[in-house]
C-alpha atoms as one frame of an Amber mdcrd trajectory, in Angstrom:
protein
  97.803 133.384 129.706  97.375 134.827 133.195 101.129 134.863 133.872 101.900
 137.009 130.839  98.741 139.106 130.878  97.388 137.522 127.700  93.821 137.256
 128.910  91.612 134.685 130.522  93.270 131.285 130.961  89.876 129.627 130.500
  89.979 130.689 126.846  93.163 128.679 126.263  92.313 125.266 124.782  93.301
 122.305 126.958  96.568 120.526 126.314  96.255 117.660 123.888  98.460 114.725
 124.810 100.105 113.034 121.856 100.887 109.313 121.686 104.412 107.977 122.277
 104.370 106.639 118.704 102.158 107.954 115.927 101.855 108.808 112.248 102.005
 112.452 111.171 100.674 114.321 108.168  99.675 117.997 107.978  96.413 117.020
 106.227  95.253 114.859 109.142  92.514 116.464 111.230  94.620 116.244 114.420
  97.989 116.068 112.550  98.720 112.701 114.237  97.029 109.333 114.321  97.905
 105.892 115.609  96.416 104.268 112.497  98.641 103.836 109.432  95.644 103.540
 107.098  94.371 106.928 108.234  97.756 108.524 107.588  98.089 106.951 104.142
  94.559 108.012 103.190  95.631 111.677 103.099  98.837 111.125 101.098  98.810
 110.362  97.385  96.826 107.564  95.794  96.726 103.811  96.396  99.243 101.991
  94.224 101.876 104.727  94.392 105.201 103.891  96.076 105.204 104.599  99.812
 108.141 106.424 101.367 108.384 105.844 105.102 109.814 108.839 106.940 110.912
 108.312 110.539 111.062 111.573 112.490 111.559 112.724 116.051 108.416 113.373
 118.041 109.707 116.903 118.718 108.884 117.978 115.143 105.229 117.500 116.077
 105.207 118.544 119.733 107.284 121.681 119.128 105.204 122.654 116.075 108.429
 122.670 114.049 107.353 120.589 111.078 108.404 122.735 108.091 111.289 120.360
 107.293 109.055 117.290 107.522 106.298 119.016 105.545 108.858 119.808 102.802
 109.829 116.107 102.641 106.160 115.115 102.408 105.509 117.691  99.680 108.483
 116.439  97.644 107.435 112.788  97.966 103.887 113.598  96.886 104.986 115.943
  94.084 107.182 113.177  92.691 104.335 110.643  92.665 104.681 108.875  95.976
 102.878 108.597  99.260 104.494 109.606 102.542 103.999 107.535 105.674 105.595
 109.714 108.344 105.943 108.364 111.855 107.720 108.988 115.108 108.647 106.504
 117.821 110.724 106.546 120.994 114.365 106.096 119.980 115.175 103.222 122.355
 112.154 100.951 121.871 112.946  97.587 120.272 111.394  97.096 116.820 109.755
 100.548 116.962 110.324 101.268 113.248 109.120  97.806 112.281 105.902  98.266
 114.274 105.166 101.549 112.480 106.338 100.633 108.952 104.890  97.115 109.048
 102.014  97.129 111.541 100.692  93.648 112.186 103.563  92.247 110.094 102.310
  93.836 106.833 105.008  96.074 105.349 103.510  99.332 104.076 106.623 101.127
 102.809 108.944 100.691  99.835 111.843 102.738 101.209 112.618 104.397 104.537
 114.123 107.829 105.173 115.147 108.159 108.800 115.887 111.468 110.452 116.001
 109.942 113.933 119.248 109.892 115.844 120.433 106.331 116.381 121.549 104.989
 119.745 121.329 101.236 119.121 122.825 100.665 115.696 122.980  96.886 116.126
 119.307  96.684 117.067 118.286  99.003 114.231 120.390  96.970 111.761 118.476
  93.788 112.609 115.221  95.700 112.421 116.107  97.222 109.039 117.066  93.798
 107.696 113.719  92.361 108.766 111.940  95.357 107.252 113.669  94.569 103.947
 113.691  98.012 102.285 116.479 100.482 101.508 117.095 102.938 104.368 118.460
 106.434 103.814 119.664 108.458 106.805 118.830 112.185 106.760 121.260 114.064
 108.992 120.743 117.556 110.437 123.374 120.283 110.134 123.598 121.681 113.658
 126.033 124.593 113.224 123.709 127.020 111.451 121.467 127.445 108.460 121.687
 126.292 104.860 124.115 129.084 103.906 126.393 128.111 106.807 126.297 124.470
 105.678 127.206 125.437 102.107 130.177 127.475 103.384 131.364 124.846 105.863
 134.408 122.977 104.502 133.695 119.973 106.773 129.899 119.826 106.668 129.674
 118.053 110.006 131.381 118.523 113.366 133.409 115.622 114.704 131.176 115.486
 117.787 128.170 114.752 115.527 129.829 111.863 113.673 129.188 109.031 116.187
 125.411 109.397 116.403 124.480 110.940 113.081 126.881 109.256 110.658 128.707
 106.273 112.176 125.678 104.730 113.922 123.595 105.131 110.769 126.261 103.398
 108.682 126.644 100.569 111.225 122.873 100.082 111.085 123.084  99.662 107.316
 121.643 102.987 106.194 122.772 103.884 102.725 124.018 107.287 101.675 123.650
 109.209 104.964 123.395 112.861 104.003 122.887 116.298 105.499 119.252 117.165
 104.732 118.301 119.940 107.152 119.716 122.926 108.995 118.613 125.363 111.689
 117.199 128.666 110.449 119.175 131.397 112.249 116.253 133.793 112.594 113.422
 131.460 113.587 115.467 128.687 115.245 113.331 126.172 113.349 114.569 123.224
 111.314 114.588 123.861 107.566 115.043 121.507 104.658 118.143 121.895 102.507
 116.270 121.672  99.217 118.937 120.109  96.959 119.588 117.400  99.540
């Protein structure tokens, strides 16, 4: 605040550290929690199917959650509950710990928008989790209109981590689900996807 002449730095709230792994929902008081039950309590009703959504921590820390919020809204509008979580990408069994804390599986299907670096490890983890996994891939060359006009849909450089690794891990139907809004630079959902 002082650096840019925005006023008294004392008026700026202190930084709030966020956990390395947490659940996210826009209705949560602090938007993240480390307790799955708390996250599920704000999404849908008990007994509805639970869609796990694995995201990157940057959607939360960069306050760029419109894409994730759109996924949550769609899940809830269609009669489900969303259990959204982020984890470090290279931690063994990270998805399993979030989707089945204490060994109790909470989700019926998993949508992952995390990049995959260890497809073999994730494959074993997905098999132990025992639910269908869908990989949501970002379009990195522009916005939704650019994606629609792109004859390839994905650059070759993106194939190893976004498509091939996901398929090796056993994800079904990897698909482009988001793009980068040209004006805001934020991630946006591609609605039909």
